[in-house]
C-alpha positions as CSV (number, residue, x, y, z in Angstrom):
1,M,82.1,101.7,134.9
2,R,83.6,98.7,133.1
3,R,82.2,98.3,129.6
4,K,81.6,95.0,128.2
5,V,82.3,95.2,124.4
6,N,81.6,92.6,121.7
7,V,83.7,93.2,118.6
8,E,83.1,91.5,115.3
9,L,86.1,89.8,113.8
10,R,85.4,88.2,110.6
11,D,87.6,90.4,108.3
12,L,90.8,89.3,110.2
13,H,91.3,86.7,107.6
14,L,91.7,89.2,104.6
15,A,95.4,89.3,104.8
16,R,96.0,91.8,102.0
17,A,93.4,94.4,103.2
18,G,93.8,97.7,105.0
19,I,90.7,96.8,106.9
20,T,92.4,93.8,108.5
21,V,95.4,96.0,109.8
22,Y,93.0,98.4,111.2
23,L,90.9,95.7,113.0
24,K,94.2,93.9,114.2
25,E,96.0,97.2,115.5
26,L,92.9,98.5,117.3
27,V,91.6,95.4,119.1
28,S,95.1,94.4,120.2
29,R,95.1,97.7,121.9
30,L,91.5,97.9,123.3
31,I,92.0,94.5,125.1
32,Q,94.6,96.3,127.1
33,F,92.4,98.9,128.9
34,D,91.4,97.7,132.3
35,D,87.8,99.3,132.0
36,L,87.0,97.2,128.9
37,S,86.0,93.7,128.8
38,I,86.3,92.4,125.2
39,R,85.0,89.5,123.5
40,G,85.0,88.5,119.9
41,T,82.3,87.3,117.5
42,V,82.9,85.8,114.0
43,L,79.9,86.1,111.8
44,R,79.9,83.0,109.5
45,M,80.0,83.6,105.9
46,G,79.0,81.6,102.8
47,G,76.6,78.7,102.9
48,L,75.1,76.9,105.8
49,I,78.2,75.0,106.3
50,H,81.2,77.0,107.2
51,H,84.3,77.0,109.4
52,F,87.0,79.6,110.3
53,V,89.1,80.3,107.3
54,E,92.2,80.0,109.6
55,P,91.4,79.8,113.4
56,A,94.8,81.4,114.3
57,D,93.6,84.6,112.7
58,Y,90.8,85.0,115.2
59,E,92.5,83.4,118.3
60,Q,95.6,85.8,118.3
61,F,94.0,88.2,120.9
62,K,93.3,85.6,123.6
63,I,89.9,86.8,124.2
64,P,86.6,84.8,124.6
65,L,85.6,84.0,121.0
66,A,82.4,82.7,119.4
67,E,81.4,81.8,115.8
68,T,77.7,82.2,115.0
69,R,75.7,79.2,114.3
70,L,74.1,80.5,111.2
71,P,75.8,82.6,108.4
72,E,75.5,86.3,108.5
73,W,73.1,86.6,105.6
74,I,70.5,85.2,107.7
75,I,70.3,88.5,109.2
76,N,71.9,90.9,106.6
77,E,71.7,90.9,102.7
78,Q,69.4,88.8,100.6
79,P,71.0,85.7,99.3
80,H,70.9,85.2,95.5
81,S,69.9,81.6,95.6
82,L,66.2,80.8,95.7
83,K,66.8,78.0,98.1
84,L,68.8,80.1,100.5
85,R,66.2,82.8,100.4
86,L,63.7,80.2,101.4
87,V,65.8,79.1,104.2
88,K,66.1,82.7,105.5
89,C,62.4,83.2,105.3
90,I,61.9,80.1,107.6
91,L,64.5,81.0,110.0
92,T,64.3,84.8,110.5
93,P,61.0,84.7,112.6
94,F,62.9,82.7,115.1
95,I,65.7,85.1,115.5
96,P,64.4,87.9,117.8
97,S,67.6,89.9,118.2
98,Y,71.3,90.3,117.4
99,N,72.2,89.2,121.0
100,F,70.3,86.0,120.3
101,F,72.0,85.5,117.0
102,V,75.5,85.9,118.5
103,R,74.7,84.2,121.8
104,D,75.7,87.3,123.9
105,N,73.2,88.8,126.5
106,E,76.0,90.4,128.6
107,S,77.8,92.9,126.3
108,D,76.6,96.5,126.4
109,V,78.6,97.8,123.3
110,F,78.9,96.0,120.1
111,L,81.7,97.2,117.9
112,F,81.9,96.8,114.1
113,L,85.0,98.1,112.4
114,N,83.9,96.9,108.9
115,S,81.3,99.6,107.9
116,Q,78.5,97.3,109.0
117,A,75.8,97.2,111.5
118,P,73.2,94.5,112.4
119,S,69.6,94.8,111.1
120,L,68.2,92.9,114.1
121,P,67.3,94.9,117.3
122,V,70.2,95.1,119.7
123,R,70.1,95.3,123.5
124,G,73.1,97.5,123.9
125,K,74.7,100.3,122.0
126,I,76.5,100.0,118.5
127,I,79.5,101.6,117.3
128,T,80.4,101.3,113.6
129,C,83.5,102.4,111.7
130,L,82.3,103.6,108.3
131,H,85.7,103.6,106.6
132,D,84.2,105.4,103.5
133,I,81.4,105.4,101.1
134,T,83.2,104.4,98.0
135,P,80.6,102.2,96.4
136,F,78.2,105.3,96.3
137,R,80.9,107.8,95.0
138,V,82.7,105.5,92.3
139,P,80.0,102.9,91.5
140,E,81.8,102.0,88.4
141,T,84.5,100.4,90.2
142,F,82.3,97.8,91.9
143,P,80.0,95.0,90.7
144,P,76.2,96.0,91.0
145,S,75.6,93.1,93.3
146,Y,78.2,94.6,95.9
147,I,76.7,98.2,95.6
148,D,73.3,96.5,96.5
149,V,74.9,94.7,99.5
150,F,76.6,98.0,100.6
151,K,73.3,99.8,100.5
152,G,71.7,97.5,102.9
153,F,74.7,97.8,105.3
154,F,74.7,101.5,104.9
155,S,71.1,101.7,105.7
156,N,71.6,99.5,108.9
157,V,74.4,101.8,110.0
158,L,72.3,104.8,109.7
159,K,69.4,103.3,111.4
160,N,71.1,101.5,114.2
161,A,74.5,102.8,115.0
162,T,74.7,104.8,118.1
163,K,77.9,106.3,117.1
164,I,79.8,106.3,113.8
165,I,83.5,106.6,113.5
166,T,85.4,107.1,110.3
167,D,89.0,107.4,109.1
168,S,89.4,111.0,108.1
169,E,88.0,114.4,108.1
170,F,87.3,113.9,104.4
171,S,85.3,110.7,105.1
172,K,83.4,112.4,107.7
173,Q,82.1,115.2,105.6
174,D,81.5,112.9,102.7
175,I,79.3,110.8,104.9
176,I,77.5,113.8,106.3
177,D,77.0,115.3,102.8
178,Y,75.7,112.0,101.4
179,A,73.4,110.9,104.3
180,H,72.5,114.3,105.8
181,I,73.1,113.0,109.3
182,D,73.8,115.2,112.3
183,E,77.6,115.9,112.8
184,S,77.3,114.9,116.5
185,R,76.7,111.2,115.3
186,I,80.2,110.9,113.7
187,E,83.7,111.1,114.9
188,V,87.1,110.7,113.1
189,V,89.6,108.2,114.5
190,Y,92.6,108.3,112.2
191,C,94.3,105.2,111.4
192,G,97.8,104.8,112.5
193,V,101.1,103.5,111.6
194,N,103.8,101.6,113.7
195,A,106.4,104.2,113.0
196,E,109.2,102.5,114.9
197,E,108.5,99.2,113.2
198,F,108.6,100.6,109.7
199,A,111.8,103.0,110.3
200,M,113.8,100.2,112.0
201,P,116.4,99.0,109.4
202,C,115.8,95.5,108.2
203,P,118.6,93.3,109.8
204,S,118.8,91.2,106.5
205,P,117.5,93.2,103.5
206,E,119.2,90.9,101.2
207,N,117.3,87.8,102.6
208,V,114.1,89.6,102.0
209,R,115.1,90.5,98.6
210,A,115.9,86.8,97.8
211,K,112.7,85.6,99.5
212,Y,110.6,87.7,97.0
213,N,113.1,87.9,94.1
214,L,113.0,91.7,94.4
215,P,115.0,93.9,91.8
216,E,118.0,95.8,93.0
217,K,116.2,99.0,92.4
218,Y,112.4,99.6,92.0
219,V,109.4,101.8,91.8
220,L,106.7,100.3,94.2
221,Y,102.9,100.1,94.2
222,F,101.8,98.5,97.4
223,G,98.2,97.3,98.1
224,T,95.3,95.6,96.5
225,C,94.7,96.2,92.8
226,G,90.8,96.8,92.6
227,P,89.5,99.2,89.9
228,R,89.4,102.3,92.3
229,K,93.1,101.8,93.1
230,N,93.8,102.8,89.5
231,V,96.9,100.8,89.4
232,E,96.8,100.9,85.6
233,S,97.7,104.6,85.8
234,V,100.8,103.7,87.9
235,V,101.7,101.4,85.0
236,R,101.2,103.9,82.3
237,A,103.2,106.5,84.4
238,Y,105.9,104.0,84.5
239,A,105.7,103.4,80.8
240,R,106.4,107.0,80.3
241,L,109.6,107.1,81.9
242,P,112.8,107.1,79.7
243,E,114.1,103.8,78.7
244,A,117.2,104.3,80.6
245,T,115.2,105.0,83.9
246,R,113.0,101.8,83.3
247,H,116.2,99.8,82.7
248,E,117.6,101.1,86.1
249,Y,114.4,101.0,88.1
250,A,112.0,98.0,87.8
251,L,108.2,98.3,88.8
252,V,107.1,96.3,91.6
253,I,103.2,95.6,92.0
254,T,101.7,93.7,94.9
255,N,98.7,91.5,94.4
256,P,98.1,92.1,90.7
257,S,94.8,91.8,89.0
258,D,94.0,90.5,85.5
259,A,93.4,94.0,84.4
260,V,96.6,95.2,85.7
261,K,98.5,92.5,84.0
262,A,96.6,93.3,80.6
263,C,97.5,97.0,81.1
264,A,101.2,96.2,81.6
265,A,101.2,94.0,78.3
266,E,99.6,96.7,76.4
267,N,102.2,99.1,77.4
268,N,105.2,96.9,77.0
269,V,105.8,97.0,80.6
270,T,107.0,93.9,82.5
271,P,106.5,94.5,86.3
272,H,107.8,92.3,89.0
273,Y,104.4,91.0,90.7
274,L,104.5,90.3,94.3
275,S,101.9,88.5,96.5
276,G,101.9,87.2,100.0
277,V,104.1,89.8,101.7
278,S,104.2,89.0,105.3
279,T,103.7,91.5,108.1
280,E,107.4,91.1,109.1
281,D,108.8,91.6,105.6
282,K,106.6,94.7,104.6
283,P,108.8,97.4,106.3
284,A,111.6,96.0,104.3
285,V,109.8,96.0,100.9
286,Y,109.0,99.6,101.5
287,Q,112.5,100.6,102.7
288,M,114.2,99.0,99.6
289,A,111.8,100.9,97.2
290,S,113.1,104.1,95.7
291,V,109.6,105.7,95.6
292,L,106.0,104.7,96.3
293,V,103.4,105.5,93.6
294,W,99.7,105.4,94.7
295,L,97.2,106.9,92.3
296,S,94.0,105.8,93.8
297,I,90.8,107.7,92.7
298,Y,88.9,107.4,96.1
299,E,90.2,106.7,99.5
300,G,88.9,107.0,103.1
301,F,92.5,107.1,104.3
302,G,95.3,105.3,102.4
303,L,97.4,103.2,104.7
304,P,100.3,102.7,102.3
305,I,101.0,106.5,102.2
306,V,101.9,106.6,105.8
307,E,103.6,103.3,105.9
308,A,105.8,104.4,103.0
309,Q,106.6,107.6,104.8
310,A,107.4,105.9,108.1
311,A,109.8,103.6,106.1
312,G,111.7,106.7,104.7
313,T,110.3,106.2,101.1
314,P,109.3,109.1,98.9
315,V,105.6,109.3,97.9
316,V,103.8,110.2,94.6
317,C,100.1,110.1,95.2
318,S,96.6,111.3,94.1
319,N,95.5,114.7,95.0
320,V,91.8,113.6,95.6
321,T,89.7,112.5,98.5
322,S,91.5,111.8,101.7
323,L,95.0,111.6,100.2
324,P,96.0,115.3,100.6
325,E,94.8,115.2,104.1
326,V,96.8,112.1,104.9
327,A,99.9,112.7,103.0
328,G,100.2,116.3,104.1
329,D,103.1,118.3,102.7
330,A,105.2,115.2,102.5
331,A,104.2,113.8,99.1
332,V,104.0,114.7,95.5
333,L,100.5,115.1,94.8
334,V,99.2,114.7,91.2
335,E,95.8,114.1,89.3
336,P,95.2,110.4,89.5
337,M,94.8,110.1,85.6
338,D,97.6,112.6,84.8
339,T,100.3,109.9,84.0
340,E,102.6,112.5,82.5
341,A,102.6,114.4,85.7
342,A,103.0,111.3,87.6
343,A,105.9,110.2,85.7
344,A,107.7,113.6,86.0
345,A,107.1,113.3,89.9
346,I,108.6,109.7,89.8
347,E,111.7,111.0,87.9
348,R,112.2,113.8,90.3
349,C,112.0,111.5,93.4
350,L,114.6,109.1,91.8
351,Y,117.1,111.6,90.6
352,D,116.7,114.8,92.6
353,A,118.7,113.9,95.8
354,P,117.9,117.1,97.8
355,F,114.3,116.9,97.0
356,R,114.2,113.2,97.8
357,Q,115.7,114.0,101.2
358,D,113.3,116.8,101.9
359,L,110.3,114.5,101.2
360,T,111.7,111.8,103.4
361,A,112.2,114.3,106.3
362,R,108.7,115.7,105.8
363,G,107.2,112.2,105.8
364,R,108.8,111.2,109.0
365,E,107.4,114.4,110.6
366,N,103.9,114.0,109.0
367,I,103.4,110.4,110.4
368,K,103.7,111.7,113.9
369,R,100.0,112.6,113.4
370,F,99.1,109.0,113.0
371,S,99.5,106.6,115.8
372,W,97.5,103.4,116.6
373,D,97.9,104.1,120.3
374,N,96.1,107.4,119.7
375,A,93.5,105.8,117.6
376,A,92.9,103.1,120.3
377,E,92.8,105.8,123.1
378,K,90.1,107.9,121.2
379,L,88.0,104.8,120.4
380,H,88.3,103.9,124.2
381,D,87.1,107.2,125.1
382,I,84.0,107.0,122.6
383,I,83.2,103.5,124.0
384,I,83.3,104.8,127.6
385,N,81.4,107.9,127.1
386,L,78.4,106.3,125.0
């Protein structure tokens, strides 16, 4: 039986986010299965007037694509503006189903890879990837307004999703423990890494170095810098390194927040801040790093861990949530707030050559567990067997 699948694509424009990588890698593979017919929907965001952030983001798959007539808050969270609330009250009685809202009466599976599910009735089955429940577990790292929105999304997922997928065994058990749902409703689909892409030597590393003005030697944090990423602990660990080490190895931080910049100033650290790293240049940025330091306090997976391992870069990361499961025996695990232990681990990775080589070899073995092809195959089987 050929399944007709509608996949929601709005998060493709979030260039710095792991969820965008997840969406792009899985959809690009799902469209290659002969027994799946894939179409895309982009739920409009913002006010009543909105256009694609960048049409090319959504058109890259060469599949039928539609943008909704109305913004997604019409069918999901309550808008803050009294004016928009009034608009919602007027319009919602005229929207009988999600199928009507997205103009799709043909698809029999609706796929959401962004921890959401529609609140409206759906003619068809729903698969939602609930990446993690971070807003419930570390609420102090999110604004209250976001937690309220996430509660609504989470409620819709529990109520309406036929099948929930998640990124790790840790997240699966965490969701079961929190929501008390039956284990049969949820399956793990590991994230992947394009191992060959990250392992292939960059043909012109000096061009990449010049493009981003990268230091000759550096300690790397790669990712976004939201509060739960705990990048301030990376800064404080780096500040603990001997002066000679800091002189030899710079600290590179991607996508810095104001809080991270303030922490660096308080600790007399001058990182090299990096934004807008292209997909093509990302492997080289990892490869030229001497060590990746990732001290997040909560993760459903942690893509930079396996990306660094695929690039042959030693990893120092947190020993909490999903990270031990993902890193395996191929990283130095430390308490996320223990900057002394993190600093010692960084130094060992920098100066203990046999240890560094062993970590690199273990990392390349570890990533064999994580393949986007395998992830897409498993998701395909879930879709077919609904």
